[in-house]
N, C-alpha and C positions, 0 to 999 in steps of 0.2 A: 504493500500500500504506500509506504514511504517512497519507494522508487517511482511508482505511478504518479504520485503527487508531485514529485520532483520534475518528472517529464512534462506534466501539464504546466507547472509554473515556468519551466524553461521556455515552452512555447509562448506563454503569455508575456514573458520578458522580451522575447524576440519581437513580438507584434507591438509591444509598448513603444519600441523605437520606430516601428512602422516601416512602411514602404518608402518613407522619406529618407531612411538611413542609407548612407553610402559607406561601405567598408573602406577603411583607410588603406589597409594592406591585406593582400590575400596570401594565405599560406600556400605552400607548394601543392599543386594538383587540386586547388579549390577554384571553382568558377561559378558564375551566376547563370541560372537557367530560368525559363518559364515553361509552363505546361501548355503546349499548343492546343490541347483539348479543352483546357479551362484557363485561357489567358487572363481572364479578369481577376484571377487570384494573385497576380503579381509575380515578381521575380524572387527566387530563393537561391541561397548559397549552398552548394553541395561540394563535398570533398572526396578525394580518393576514388576518382572515376565513377562516382555514383551515377547510375542510369535508372530511368523509369520510363514507362510507356508515354509516347507523345512528347518526348523532351525536345526542347529547342536546341539550336547549336549553342556551344558555351561562349560566355562573354567574360572578359577580364574584369570589368567594373559593373557596379550596379546601374550606373547611369546609362551605359551603353545598352545593357539588357533592357532597361525600362523604356528607352526610346524605341527599340526594335519591337518590344511587346506592344506598345501603344500603336505603332505603325501596323502591326499585325492585326490588332483589334479594329483599327480604322479600315483596313482592307476587307475585313470580314463584314463590317456593318455599314460601310460607306454607301452602299447602293440600296440599303434596306432600312433607312431611317424612319423612326416614328416620331410622333409629336411629343411623347414623353421624353423630356430632356435628361432624365436621371436613370442611367443604366446601372448595372451592378458595379462596374468600374468606377463611375463617378460617385456613387454612394460610398464606396470604400475610401475614395479620396477625401471626401468632405468630413469623414470622421476626425481627421487630424486638424481640421479647421476649428475644432473645439478647444485647441490649445494655443498658447502664445506662439507667434511666428508661423502657425499653421496656414492661416489665410494668406499671409504675405508670400509664403513659399509656393502655395498652389497657384496664385495669380502670376507670380514670376515664372513658374514652370510653363503656364499657359502662354505667357508672353513669348517665351523662348520657342515653344512649339510653333506658334503662328509665324514668328520671324523666320524660322527655318523653312516652313512651308512656303512662305513668300519668296525666299531666296531660290528654293527649288523651282517654284512656279515661274519666276521671272527668267530663270535659266532655260526652262523648258520652252517658254514662249520665244525666247531668242533663237533657240535651235529650230523651232517650227517655222519661224519667220524666214530663217535662212533656207529652209526647204520649200518655201513658197506657199505655206499654209495661211489661211485667214485666221488670225488669232484675236479678233475683236471681242468675241464672247469671253474668251479666257482672260483677256486684259480687264474686262469689266468685273469679273469675279475677283481678280487680284486687287482691283481698286477698292472693292467692298471689304476685302480681307484687311487692307490697310486701315479702313475705318474701324473695323473690329479691334485691330491691334491698338489703335488710339484709345478706344473705350477701355481696354484692359489696362493700358498704361495709366489712365486717369482714375481707375477704380481705387477706392480707399479700403485697404484690408482691415481697417479698424471699424468700418461702418457696420451697423447692425444687419444690413442686407448684403454683406460681402459674399456669403455663401450663395445667395440667389444670383448675384452678379456673375460669380464664377460659373455656376451652372448654365446661365443664359448664354454667356459669351463663349463658353466651351462648345455648347451645342451649335451656335452659329458658325464657329470656326470649323467644326467637324463637317457640317453640312456643306459649307462652301468648298472645302477640300474635296468632298465627295463629288460635288458638281463639276469641279475642275477636272478630276480624274475621269469622270464619265464622258466629258466632251473630248478629252484627249484620246480615250479608247475608241470613240466613234470616228475620230479623224484618221487613226493609224491602224495598220495591220499589226498583228501580235508581235512580229519580229521587230518592226520599227519601234513599237511601244516599249518593248523590253530594252532595246538599245538606248533609247532616251532615258528610261528609268535608271539604267545602270550608270549613265553619265552623271546623273545628278544625285545618286544614292548617297555618296560620301562627301557631300558638300560641307565645307568648313569656312569659317570667317572669324575675324577678330571679335565681331559682335557676338557670335554664338559662344565663343570661348569665354568672353566676359560674362555672359549670362550664366554659364556653367560655374564659373568662379563665385559669382554672387549667390547662386543657389546652394553651392556647397557650404559657403560660410553661414548662410541662414540655417541650413540643415544641422550644422554643427552646434549652433546656438540652441536650436530646437532640442537636439539630443542632450545637451548639457542640462537643460531644464528637466528633461525626462530622467536623467541620471539622478539629479537632486531629489526629484519626486519619488523615484523608486527606492533610493537609499532611505528616504524618510519613512516609507511604508515598511521596510524591513527593520527599521529601528537602528540605523547606523549613519546618522547625519554628520558624523565627524570625518567621513571618508574624504580623501583628497583626489579620488578617481575622476571627479568631474573636472577639476582643474588640470589634472594630468591629461585627460582626453582633449580638453580645449587647447592645451599647450603642445599636443602631439606626441607626448612621451608614452602614451598607451593608445591602442586603437579600440574601436567599439567592441570587437569580439572579446578582448581582454576584460573590458568593463563588465560585459554580460557574464563571463566565466566567474569573475570575482563576486558578482551578485549571487549567482547560483551557489557558489561555495559558502557564502555567508548564510543564505537561506537554509542550506542543508545542515548547518551547525545549530540551527534553532531547535527548540523543543517542538514536539508534534503539535501542541496547542498553538504555538506561535506560527508554525508553518501553515496551519489551517486558517489562522487569522489573516496572514499575508495573502494566501490564496483567495480568501473571501473578499479582501479589499481590492485585489487586482481584478477579480471577476466582476465585482460591482462597478468598477470604473469602465471595464470593457463594455458592459451592458449600457452604461450611461452614454458612452460614445456611439454605440449602435443606435440608441434611441435619439440622440442628437442628430445623427445623420438621417435617420428615417423621418424625423419630424421636419427637418430642413428640406429634404427631398420632396416630401408631401406638399409642403407649403409652396415650394418653387413650381411644382407641377400644376397647381390649381389655376393660376392665372398666367401661365406661360405664354399662351397665344396672344393675350392682350399686350403683354410686355414686348413680345416679339414685334407686334404691329407698331408699337410706339418706337421701337428701335429702328424699324424700317422707315418710318416717317422722318425721324431725325437724320438718318443717312440720306434720304431723298433730298432733304434741305441742303445737306453738305455737298451732295453731288451736283445740285443745282448751282450752288455757289462756286463750285470748281469748274463748271461748264462741261462736265463729263456726260455727254448726251446718252451714250450707250448704257452707262450705269444708271442714269435717271430712268431710262426706259425699262431696264431690267427690274429695278425696285418698284417702279410705279405699277408694273404688271402684277407683281406679287401682292402689293397693297390692294389693288382692285380685286384680285382673287379672294383675299381675306374678306373684304367688305361685301362683295357680291354673294358670298356663301355664308355670311354670318349676319345678314341683315344690317350691315354697316356698323356693327358694334365691336368688331374685332374679336369675336368669340370663337371664330372658326379654327380649324386645324391648319397646319402649315400649308396645305394645299386646298384648304376649305372643304374637305370631304364631308365632315359630319358635325363640326362645331362642338365636339366634346373633348378636344385636346388629346384624343387617343388614336386618330386615324393616321394612315400612311401619308407621308409628306416629303417634299423635296427640299424644303428649307429648314 
């Protein structure tokens, strides 16, 4: 029983640092993987050539694995979007927005993803133009993605509706990316599509590297807070491991092992108390995410319509006629199918926020 309790608490410790965590150093033969059968569960670290069914290729860093996992999810769901903006992946992500630095990290991660997609999209458009293709529709999508990026950049992570903003703008970004990909696939045969995709796959820039650095720093601050909190739960608040981790003298794996060692030295009663506290907090985080997701889903279509109207005004001010036409058509779709109240689904199918949509 003691062994089983220890295993459970070990798993809870790992998830306490969350999928935000990035391992500083990997031991020999340790790599990050994700389950391609259940990619929404996130990346995990496995050592000693561990294999399991439907495993992805190995990645040296958590961040590399996570980016590929999100791209894999996007490829799976990009052409089958629904009006519900909160999938399992997003609900898992917003759990950590219940903590200090959580909202800031999620919004910055979203900002980086959109920036990377814009860089890839602009490169793809450049290649297509060189091949003589009409890229007007693709350029209009990129123009709207720039507006979404501006909205993410101006979002306040401390605001009461920061989770709602994250959900809304992530949904918009995913749908625009899916639209962009669908148009390119219609333009090209499979061979040419794969050639262009391979050209832009490993795009890098100083801007993206700067995002990665900022995100890592925030994650480190997030993890330091988690270390203090967990040491408080186990009753060892005098530990220097938080400062050691922040200074880089120990890595996250060493901190976890130290916590597990301390827990195993406690009495059975104390271990049960620690387990109860950790379980209680995990449930609270799940409830937080579930509640925020439910609230965000309720009026998602109305908020989407408001965002479209705001972007239409910006497109008008910039003189981008194709973008104006694109957004205006979608607004009319909403209004025609929802009695002008903005209560329709993304393509106005049924007005309940649960129909299939392209936006």
